[in-house]
C-alpha positions in Angstrom: -0.2 0.1 0.1 1.3 3.5 -1.2 1.1 5.7 2.1 -1.4 8.7 1.8 -3.3 6.8 -1.4 -7.1 6.4 -1.3 -8.5 3.2 -1.1 -11.5 1.1 -1.1 -12.9 0.3 2.2 -12.2 -3.6 3.4 -14.1 -4.7 6.3 -12.7 -8.1 7.3 -15.0 -11.0 8.9 -17.7 -8.5 9.5 -20.8 -7.7 8.1 -20.8 -4.3 9.0 -18.2 -2.4 10.9 -18.8 -2.4 14.9 -21.1 -5.4 14.7 -20.3 -9.0 15.5 -17.8 -11.2 13.2 -20.0 -13.4 11.1 -19.8 -17.0 12.6 -19.7 -18.8 9.3 -16.6 -16.9 7.7 -13.0 -17.9 8.0 -10.8 -15.2 9.7 -9.3 -14.1 6.4 -12.5 -13.4 4.4 -12.9 -9.7 3.7 -15.8 -7.6 1.6 -15.6 -4.4 0.0 -17.8 -1.5 1.1 -18.9 1.5 -1.2 -17.4 4.3 0.6 -14.7 5.2 2.8 -14.8 5.7 6.6 -13.6 8.7 8.0 -11.5 9.3 11.2 -14.7 9.8 13.4 -16.8 6.9 12.0 -13.7 4.9 12.4 -13.1 5.4 16.0 -16.9 5.1 17.3 -16.8 1.7 15.2 -14.0 0.5 17.2 -15.4 1.1 20.8 -19.0 -0.7 19.3 -16.2 -3.4 17.9 -15.1 -7.2 19.4 -12.5 -7.1 17.1 -9.5 -4.6 16.6 -8.7 -2.8 13.3 -6.3 -0.7 11.9 -7.0 2.4 9.6 -5.5 3.7 6.1 -6.7 6.7 4.6 -10.6 5.4 4.8 -9.3 1.6 4.7 -10.1 -0.6 7.5 -8.4 -3.8 8.1 -8.9 -6.3 10.8 -6.1 -7.5 13.0 -5.2 -11.2 13.8 -4.9 -12.5 17.3 -1.4 -13.0 18.8 0.6 -15.8 20.0 1.7 -17.0 23.7 5.4 -15.7 22.9 3.9 -12.3 20.8 2.1 -11.6 24.3 5.3 -12.3 26.7 7.4 -10.2 24.8 5.0 -7.2 24.6 4.1 -8.1 28.3 7.9 -8.6 29.4 8.6 -4.8 27.8 5.5 -2.9 29.1 5.9 -4.1 32.8 9.5 -3.0 32.6 8.6 0.5 30.7 5.5 0.8 33.2 7.6 0.3 36.3 10.7 2.4 35.1 8.3 5.1 34.2 6.0 5.6 37.4 6.1 8.9 38.3 7.8 10.4 35.6 6.6 12.5 32.9 6.7 9.8 30.2 3.9 6.5 30.2 3.5 3.3 28.7 0.8 1.7 26.7 -0.1 -1.9 25.8 -2.0 -3.1 22.9 -5.2 -1.5 22.6 -4.0 2.4 22.6 -3.7 3.8 19.1 -1.2 5.4 17.4 -2.5 8.5 15.3 -0.7 9.5 11.9 -1.9 12.6 9.9 0.0 13.3 7.1 -1.0 15.1 3.4 -4.4 15.2 4.5 -4.6 11.7 5.3 -5.0 9.6 8.5 -3.6 6.3 9.9 -4.4 4.7 13.0 -2.0 1.7 14.1 -1.9 -0.6 17.4 1.8 -0.7 18.0 2.6 -3.8 21.2 3.9 -1.6 23.3 4.2 2.8 22.8 5.6 5.3 25.3 4.4 8.6 24.8 6.4 11.9 26.6 4.0 14.9 25.4 0.4 14.9 27.6 -0.6 17.6 24.7 -0.3 14.7 22.2 -2.4 12.4 24.1 -6.2 11.5 23.6 -8.3 9.1 25.4 -8.0 6.4 22.5 -4.8 7.4 20.7 -1.6 9.0 20.8 -0.1 11.7 18.2 3.2 12.1 20.0 4.6 8.4 20.7 8.6 8.8 21.4 9.4 5.0 21.5 7.0 2.3 19.4 7.6 -1.9 20.1 6.2 -4.0 17.5 6.4 -7.8 17.8 6.8 -9.6 14.4 4.5 -12.1 13.7 4.6 -14.2 10.1 1.8 -12.5 8.7 2.7 -8.8 10.0 6.4 -8.9 9.4 6.9 -7.3 6.2 4.2 -4.8 7.1 5.7 -4.1 10.2 9.5 -3.6 8.7 8.1 -1.4 5.8 5.0 0.4 5.8 4.8 0.7 9.7 8.2 1.8 9.8 7.7 4.3 7.0 4.5 5.6 8.6 6.4 6.0 12.3 9.2 7.9 11.0 6.6 10.8 10.0 5.8 11.2 13.8 8.3 14.0 14.7 8.2 13.2 18.0 9.0 9.5 17.6 12.7 8.7 18.7 13.1 4.9 18.6 11.1 2.1 16.9 11.9 -1.4 17.5 11.3 -4.7 15.8 11.1 -7.6 17.9 11.7 -10.8 16.7 9.4 -13.7 18.4 10.8 -17.1 17.2 14.8 -16.0 17.7 16.5 -13.3 20.0 16.7 -10.5 18.0 16.0 -7.0 17.8 16.1 -4.3 15.4 16.4 -1.0 16.8 15.7 2.4 14.2 16.6 5.5 16.3 16.5 9.0 14.9 19.4 11.3 14.8 19.6 15.1 13.8 20.8 13.5 10.3 18.9 10.2 9.6 17.9 6.7 11.1 20.7 4.7 12.4 20.0 1.1 12.6 21.4 -1.8 15.0 20.7 -5.5 15.6 20.8 -7.0 19.0 22.6 -9.2 19.8 25.1 -8.5 17.2 25.5 -4.6 18.4 25.1 -6.0 22.5 22.7 -8.2 24.9 21.5 -5.0 26.8 18.7 -2.5 24.6 19.7 1.1 25.9 17.0 4.2 25.7 19.1 7.1 26.6 15.8 9.1 26.5 14.1 7.4 28.8 17.2 6.3 31.1 16.1 2.7 30.9 18.0 -0.1 29.7 16.5 -3.6 29.4 18.4 -7.1 28.9 17.9 -9.7 26.1 17.3 -12.2 29.2 14.5 -10.1 30.6 12.9 -9.2 27.1 12.6 -13.0 26.0 11.5 -14.1 29.9 9.6 -17.3 29.3 9.8 -17.7 25.6 12.3 -20.3 26.0 14.8 -18.4 23.8 
């Protein structure tokens, strides 16, 4: 998908947005609607929906469920960040808080696995416009999207300082860091066995990130 392009509305596993999934349809089933949804319609629909959806300039796509290790890794990140940031300006969120991106007149809403926001002015009730750290745990069906589409979208957020791609089938974390000149890329454990987020004065070992996963 080209960022900023208009596309037909996709409603996955739903007879109509905001209603219960059709019991006879497989999870991969999709059908087309005759119009695009506005951001306001999408946000209202998410409050009623039993399935989470991401939003791309009017297009809505249902999200698949996550594996046990996916949940463990995201939970490990969140619990450590939440404890570290308690009483501080920054705050950590997990799963259900959306990241909102507005560029070139279009809107995108994603559900990062873990997100940190340090700017209260950018924090809304159901979404955040100023994330400083985003963590995505890679899954076979989302890895290509997380590596390419989401990275390009997230990099448009001026407040974002770090984007993490965390493998769930091996001990590997790809770290993208914003500098004044460009985005830098490093890979753990090749570049060390401890993740460092200097802006948050936070460190976390790979052992802690992958705790209880068997990796």
